[in-house]
Residue frames as qw, qx, qy, qz and C-alpha x, y, z in Angstrom:
[[0.000, 0.887, 0.462, 0.000, 0.00, 0.00, 0.00],
 [0.320, -0.780, 0.106, 0.527, 2.86, 2.37, 0.86],
 [0.406, -0.131, 0.599, 0.677, 4.51, 1.69, -2.51],
 [0.206, 0.625, 0.668, 0.347, 1.24, 2.39, -4.34],
 [0.141, -0.928, -0.265, 0.219, 0.79, 5.70, -2.49],
 [0.381, -0.590, 0.322, 0.634, 4.35, 6.77, -3.31],
 [0.358, 0.164, 0.691, 0.606, 3.86, 5.91, -6.97],
 [0.083, 0.800, 0.576, 0.146, 0.58, 7.87, -7.05],
 [0.249, -0.873, -0.045, 0.418, 2.28, 10.88, -5.46],
 [0.403, -0.327, 0.510, 0.686, 5.10, 10.73, -7.99],
 [0.277, 0.462, 0.708, 0.457, 2.55, 10.60, -10.82],
 [0.047, -0.916, -0.389, 0.086, 0.75, 13.67, -9.47],
 [0.343, -0.715, 0.198, 0.576, 4.04, 15.53, -9.26],
 [0.381, -0.024, 0.649, 0.658, 4.87, 14.65, -12.85],
 [0.162, 0.696, 0.644, 0.274, 1.44, 15.73, -14.05],
 [0.183, -0.911, -0.166, 0.332, 1.97, 19.03, -12.26],
 [0.374, -0.464, 0.433, 0.676, 5.21, 19.43, -14.16],
 [0.329, 0.264, 0.732, 0.535, 3.52, 18.70, -17.48],
 [0.082, 0.840, 0.535, 0.024, 0.84, 21.37, -17.02],
 [0.043, -0.968, 0.121, 0.215, 3.46, 24.09, -16.77],
 [0.763, 0.533, -0.233, 0.280, 6.63, 24.43, -18.76],
 [0.745, -0.108, -0.325, 0.573, 10.11, 24.59, -17.30],
 [0.179, 0.358, -0.108, 0.910, 9.91, 28.36, -16.91],
 [0.039, -0.339, -0.707, 0.620, 7.01, 28.11, -14.47],
 [0.314, 0.190, -0.128, -0.921, 4.50, 29.57, -16.95],
 [0.638, 0.312, 0.607, -0.357, 1.02, 28.32, -17.87],
 [0.285, -0.050, 0.742, 0.605, 1.21, 26.79, -21.32],
 [0.219, 0.657, 0.718, 0.076, -2.43, 27.67, -21.99],
 [0.028, 0.938, 0.121, -0.324, -1.61, 31.39, -21.98],
 [0.757, 0.401, 0.180, 0.483, 0.29, 32.05, -25.18],
 [0.081, 0.940, -0.054, 0.327, 0.96, 35.66, -24.22],
 [0.624, -0.721, 0.296, 0.047, 3.19, 34.51, -21.37],
 [0.884, 0.083, 0.261, 0.378, 5.41, 32.66, -23.83],
 [0.459, 0.704, 0.072, 0.537, 6.49, 36.04, -25.22],
 [0.473, -0.878, -0.028, 0.063, 7.54, 37.33, -21.81],
 [0.369, 0.791, -0.421, 0.247, 10.99, 38.92, -21.75],
 [0.769, 0.006, -0.532, 0.355, 13.92, 37.18, -20.06],
 [0.110, 0.403, -0.389, 0.821, 14.41, 40.15, -17.75],
 [0.591, -0.362, 0.145, -0.706, 11.20, 39.33, -15.88],
 [0.862, -0.044, -0.491, -0.114, 11.71, 35.59, -15.67],
 [0.498, 0.186, -0.640, 0.555, 14.43, 35.74, -13.04],
 [0.222, -0.263, 0.380, -0.859, 12.09, 37.59, -10.68],
 [0.804, -0.165, -0.174, -0.544, 9.55, 34.76, -10.70],
 [0.479, -0.349, 0.781, -0.199, 9.62, 31.69, -8.53],
 [0.494, 0.264, -0.672, -0.484, 9.72, 28.81, -11.01],
 [0.919, -0.133, 0.177, -0.326, 7.99, 25.47, -10.80],
 [0.090, 0.581, -0.807, -0.060, 10.74, 22.90, -10.42],
 [0.944, 0.008, -0.157, -0.291, 10.08, 19.29, -11.38],
 [0.575, -0.573, 0.583, 0.033, 12.30, 16.86, -9.41],
 [0.421, 0.518, -0.678, -0.307, 14.63, 15.03, -11.80],
 [0.179, -0.151, 0.954, -0.188, 14.30, 11.88, -9.69],
 [0.586, 0.386, 0.531, -0.475, 10.58, 11.77, -10.48],
 [0.576, 0.650, -0.242, -0.432, 11.15, 12.37, -14.17],
 [0.141, 0.483, -0.858, -0.105, 13.86, 9.72, -14.34],
 [0.333, 0.003, 0.900, -0.281, 11.60, 7.11, -12.73],
 [0.557, 0.506, 0.535, -0.384, 8.48, 7.71, -14.82],
 [0.582, 0.781, -0.047, -0.220, 9.57, 9.19, -18.14],
 [0.743, -0.222, 0.471, 0.420, 12.19, 7.16, -19.98],
 [0.350, 0.839, -0.169, -0.382, 13.67, 9.53, -22.56],
 [0.901, 0.194, 0.273, 0.276, 15.39, 7.94, -25.53],
 [0.348, -0.526, 0.350, 0.693, 18.73, 9.08, -26.91],
 [0.634, 0.749, 0.166, -0.102, 18.74, 10.61, -30.38],
 [0.608, 0.666, -0.337, 0.272, 21.87, 9.90, -32.37],
 [0.594, 0.127, -0.550, 0.573, 24.73, 10.51, -29.90],
 [0.179, -0.432, 0.236, -0.852, 22.74, 12.83, -27.62],
 [0.457, -0.248, -0.841, 0.150, 21.76, 11.13, -24.39],
 [0.419, -0.787, -0.309, -0.331, 19.27, 12.18, -21.69],
 [0.589, -0.806, 0.004, 0.062, 20.67, 14.14, -18.71],
 [0.782, 0.042, 0.071, 0.618, 24.09, 14.59, -20.35],
 [0.198, -0.769, 0.007, 0.608, 26.21, 17.77, -20.38],
 [0.590, 0.509, 0.391, 0.490, 26.47, 19.76, -23.60],
 [0.047, -0.998, -0.049, 0.011, 28.14, 22.98, -22.56],
 [0.633, -0.475, 0.350, 0.501, 31.85, 22.10, -22.68],
 [0.181, 0.718, -0.340, -0.580, 33.82, 23.76, -25.49],
 [0.031, 0.288, -0.884, -0.366, 34.47, 20.41, -27.15],
 [0.038, -0.307, -0.948, -0.072, 30.91, 19.11, -26.79],
 [0.142, 0.464, 0.410, -0.773, 28.47, 21.97, -27.23],
 [0.329, 0.216, -0.469, -0.790, 27.15, 21.60, -30.80],
 [0.501, 0.242, 0.779, -0.291, 23.73, 19.92, -30.95],
 [0.213, 0.371, -0.510, -0.747, 23.21, 19.22, -34.63],
 [0.017, -0.212, -0.958, -0.190, 20.29, 16.76, -34.71],
 [0.376, -0.387, -0.364, -0.759, 16.55, 17.29, -35.15],
 [0.180, -0.161, -0.819, 0.520, 14.96, 17.53, -31.70],
 [0.323, -0.169, -0.101, -0.926, 11.72, 19.37, -32.49],
 [0.767, -0.264, -0.400, -0.426, 9.73, 16.27, -31.48],
 [0.716, -0.079, -0.584, 0.373, 11.94, 15.42, -28.50],
 [0.253, -0.794, 0.058, -0.550, 10.78, 17.83, -25.77],
 [0.846, -0.533, 0.010, -0.020, 11.54, 15.41, -22.94],
 [0.850, 0.055, -0.003, 0.523, 15.08, 14.78, -24.14],
 [0.358, 0.601, -0.015, 0.714, 15.98, 18.39, -24.86],
 [0.399, -0.792, 0.059, -0.459, 14.80, 19.65, -21.46],
 [0.899, -0.420, 0.013, 0.126, 16.95, 17.01, -19.76],
 [0.735, 0.354, -0.086, 0.571, 20.17, 18.27, -21.37],
 [0.420, -0.745, -0.076, 0.512, 22.56, 20.50, -19.45],
 [0.539, 0.634, 0.218, 0.510, 23.45, 23.46, -21.66],
 [0.383, -0.534, -0.111, 0.746, 25.31, 26.78, -21.39],
 [0.267, 0.837, 0.079, -0.471, 25.38, 30.11, -23.18],
 [0.029, 0.565, -0.668, -0.484, 27.92, 28.67, -25.66],
 [0.492, 0.176, 0.852, 0.023, 25.75, 25.67, -26.59],
 [0.281, 0.345, -0.376, -0.813, 24.69, 25.87, -30.22],
 [0.611, 0.326, 0.698, -0.182, 21.60, 24.28, -31.79],
 [0.017, -0.287, 0.578, 0.763, 21.73, 23.94, -35.57],
 [0.151, -0.288, -0.849, -0.417, 18.34, 22.28, -36.15],
 [0.421, -0.507, -0.253, -0.708, 14.70, 23.09, -35.33],
 [0.029, 0.104, -0.774, 0.624, 13.78, 23.12, -31.62],
 [0.113, -0.517, -0.847, 0.046, 10.50, 22.11, -29.90],
 [0.104, -0.710, -0.299, -0.629, 7.81, 24.78, -29.81],
 [0.513, -0.824, -0.080, -0.226, 8.25, 27.04, -26.78],
 [0.841, -0.313, -0.021, 0.441, 11.81, 25.90, -26.05],
 [0.235, 0.921, -0.154, 0.270, 14.27, 28.77, -25.64],
 [0.779, 0.017, -0.363, 0.511, 17.87, 28.05, -24.57],
 [0.157, 0.430, -0.224, 0.860, 18.32, 31.66, -23.45],
 [0.563, -0.505, 0.003, -0.655, 15.23, 31.63, -21.25],
 [0.917, -0.225, -0.327, 0.034, 16.12, 28.22, -19.86],
 [0.591, 0.177, -0.375, 0.692, 19.51, 29.55, -18.75],
 [0.162, -0.469, 0.159, -0.854, 17.88, 32.59, -17.13],
 [0.800, -0.412, -0.176, -0.399, 15.47, 30.27, -15.30],
 [0.874, -0.054, -0.381, 0.296, 18.44, 28.18, -14.14],
 [0.285, 0.420, -0.350, 0.787, 19.96, 31.24, -12.46],
 [0.587, -0.623, -0.080, -0.511, 17.24, 31.21, -9.83],
 [0.105, 0.506, -0.758, 0.397, 19.19, 30.46, -6.62],
 [0.646, -0.279, -0.702, -0.110, 16.42, 28.48, -4.91],
 [0.480, -0.321, -0.631, 0.519, 15.69, 28.21, -1.18],
 [0.096, -0.919, -0.379, -0.055, 13.85, 31.57, -1.39],
 [0.574, -0.247, -0.011, 0.781, 17.20, 33.35, -1.49],
 [0.152, 0.453, 0.331, 0.814, 15.73, 36.05, -3.74],
 [0.415, -0.787, -0.372, -0.265, 13.25, 36.94, -1.00],
 [0.676, -0.552, -0.137, 0.468, 16.04, 37.18, 1.60],
 [0.468, 0.085, 0.187, 0.859, 18.02, 39.42, -0.74],
 [0.068, -0.656, -0.383, -0.647, 15.04, 41.74, -1.18],
 [0.559, -0.792, -0.235, -0.076, 14.84, 42.06, 2.60],
 [0.012, -0.909, 0.367, -0.196, 18.50, 43.05, 2.79],
 [0.785, -0.415, 0.455, 0.059, 20.06, 39.72, 3.76],
 [0.705, 0.685, -0.184, -0.007, 22.86, 39.81, 1.19],
 [0.880, -0.073, -0.147, 0.446, 25.87, 38.94, 3.31],
 [0.205, 0.778, -0.132, 0.579, 26.90, 42.57, 3.70],
 [0.410, -0.743, 0.366, -0.382, 29.20, 42.94, 6.71],
 [0.951, -0.205, 0.232, 0.016, 30.23, 39.28, 6.67],
 [0.135, 0.744, -0.639, -0.140, 33.86, 38.33, 6.11],
 [0.976, 0.037, 0.167, -0.135, 34.47, 34.87, 4.67],
 [0.175, -0.597, 0.740, 0.254, 37.73, 32.92, 4.30],
 [0.893, 0.348, 0.099, -0.268, 37.56, 30.62, 1.28],
 [0.247, -0.525, 0.769, 0.269, 40.17, 27.98, 0.39],
 [0.811, 0.362, 0.434, -0.152, 39.61, 26.21, -2.90],
 [0.687, 0.202, 0.458, 0.527, 40.77, 25.71, -6.49],
 [0.205, -0.274, 0.158, 0.926, 42.01, 28.72, -8.54],
 [0.353, 0.714, 0.544, -0.265, 39.47, 31.05, -10.17],
 [0.559, 0.625, 0.302, 0.453, 41.60, 32.83, -12.78],
 [0.373, -0.712, -0.063, 0.592, 44.07, 35.43, -11.53],
 [0.232, -0.238, 0.464, 0.821, 45.04, 36.31, -15.12],
 [0.039, -0.417, -0.726, -0.546, 41.45, 36.46, -16.38],
 [0.088, 0.064, 0.375, -0.921, 39.71, 39.51, -14.90],
 [0.521, -0.140, -0.420, -0.729, 36.46, 38.59, -16.64],
 [0.536, -0.252, -0.799, 0.105, 36.07, 35.79, -14.13],
 [0.220, -0.245, -0.537, 0.777, 36.10, 38.30, -11.29],
 [0.256, -0.029, -0.150, -0.955, 33.51, 40.46, -13.05],
 [0.516, -0.277, -0.724, -0.365, 31.01, 37.64, -12.59],
 [0.434, -0.385, -0.685, 0.441, 31.01, 38.17, -8.84],
 [0.123, -0.876, -0.372, -0.282, 28.84, 40.84, -7.31],
 [0.538, -0.791, -0.055, 0.286, 31.25, 41.91, -4.58],
 [0.419, 0.825, -0.248, 0.289, 34.06, 44.38, -5.20],
 [0.356, -0.713, 0.544, -0.265, 35.73, 43.12, -2.04],
 [0.998, 0.055, -0.003, 0.027, 37.10, 39.83, -3.37],
 [0.152, -0.802, 0.576, 0.051, 40.70, 39.38, -2.18],
 [0.972, 0.222, -0.011, -0.073, 42.44, 36.65, -4.16],
 [0.173, -0.690, 0.693, 0.116, 45.76, 34.83, -3.75],
 [0.934, 0.267, -0.170, -0.169, 46.69, 31.97, -6.07],
 [0.396, -0.639, 0.660, 0.005, 49.26, 29.61, -4.54],
 [0.840, 0.152, 0.516, 0.069, 49.19, 27.17, -7.47],
 [0.269, -0.275, 0.586, 0.713, 50.84, 26.87, -10.87],
 [0.195, 0.501, 0.777, 0.327, 47.42, 26.78, -12.53],
 [0.058, -0.161, -0.088, -0.981, 45.63, 29.91, -13.70],
 [0.601, -0.061, 0.112, -0.789, 42.11, 28.61, -13.35],
 [0.146, 0.059, 0.987, -0.037, 40.10, 25.46, -12.69],
 [0.292, -0.359, -0.638, -0.615, 36.60, 24.61, -13.84],
 [0.490, -0.549, -0.674, 0.061, 35.22, 23.98, -10.37],
 [0.345, -0.236, -0.328, 0.847, 36.71, 26.99, -8.57],
 [0.151, -0.042, -0.149, -0.976, 34.69, 29.71, -10.37],
 [0.479, -0.338, -0.671, -0.454, 31.56, 27.55, -10.40],
 [0.530, -0.463, -0.647, 0.294, 31.53, 27.03, -6.64],
 [0.220, -0.212, -0.225, 0.925, 32.50, 30.62, -5.82],
 [0.223, -0.237, -0.410, -0.852, 29.55, 31.75, -7.95],
 [0.506, -0.502, -0.689, -0.126, 27.20, 29.96, -5.56],
 [0.447, -0.513, -0.409, 0.608, 28.53, 32.20, -2.80],
 [0.177, -0.545, 0.007, 0.819, 29.35, 35.48, -4.52],
 [0.280, 0.266, 0.678, 0.625, 27.79, 35.33, -7.99],
 [0.186, 0.049, -0.041, -0.980, 25.76, 38.27, -9.31],
 [0.592, -0.087, -0.449, -0.664, 22.90, 36.02, -10.38],
 [0.815, -0.227, -0.510, -0.152, 23.01, 32.96, -8.13],
 [0.335, 0.291, -0.632, 0.635, 25.13, 33.97, -5.14],
 [0.512, -0.601, -0.612, 0.056, 23.72, 33.36, -1.67],
 [0.404, -0.778, -0.150, 0.457, 25.80, 36.18, -0.14],
 [0.601, 0.605, 0.194, 0.486, 26.73, 38.50, -3.03],
 [0.020, -0.918, 0.095, -0.385, 27.65, 41.43, -0.77],
 [0.818, -0.540, 0.062, 0.186, 30.03, 39.53, 1.50],
 [0.121, 0.843, -0.523, -0.035, 33.76, 40.24, 1.69],
 [0.998, 0.002, 0.062, 0.019, 35.69, 37.14, 0.64],
 [0.125, -0.742, 0.644, 0.141, 39.36, 36.28, 1.15],
 [0.956, 0.257, 0.013, -0.142, 40.02, 33.55, -1.40],
 [0.251, -0.642, 0.707, 0.159, 43.18, 31.41, -1.16],
 [0.863, 0.358, -0.223, -0.277, 43.67, 29.04, -4.10],
 [0.426, -0.497, 0.755, 0.042, 45.52, 25.77, -3.67],
 [0.406, 0.297, -0.765, -0.403, 46.24, 22.79, -5.89],
 [0.817, -0.138, 0.264, -0.494, 43.52, 20.17, -5.37]]
């Protein structure tokens, strides 16, 4: 009986995901599909748990493109197959602003809007920020992989102007260092964007 109830709950959750698209908009209102990306980040999106989708919806790979795979690395970011009929598959892919689609996409799918939606920090952090809880006045010591001491554009991604950085490695930058620091100090997804951070890079 417990297993049946859990399965029923998972089905209801999936149906809830299907009635709204990934941007948290009602698919029945076509006017909302034309909404600008600038207003999307201010909305609380409807998030469908991937565990539920994985259990109920079995997406099929198309050509070499597999469900829930990453397609944002510089060597693996060209999606050159027809996916206009593969909504489930295309929404499962991890993409970035450098990902390129060369064929027709499913109706309503927008890579740019999907990325903006993905910047939502979750945990109601946007509400805390609006009430002034931005980390201002906090001083944080951070020891992790290098974030790019010779690439100032990396530092421009962080909201705080009080980022103190020392790189004690022979590497200029790692992939994981900037990604994790963005969760703390990022302009779009940082939990404490106004904090003062002393970052010491070491070789992992």
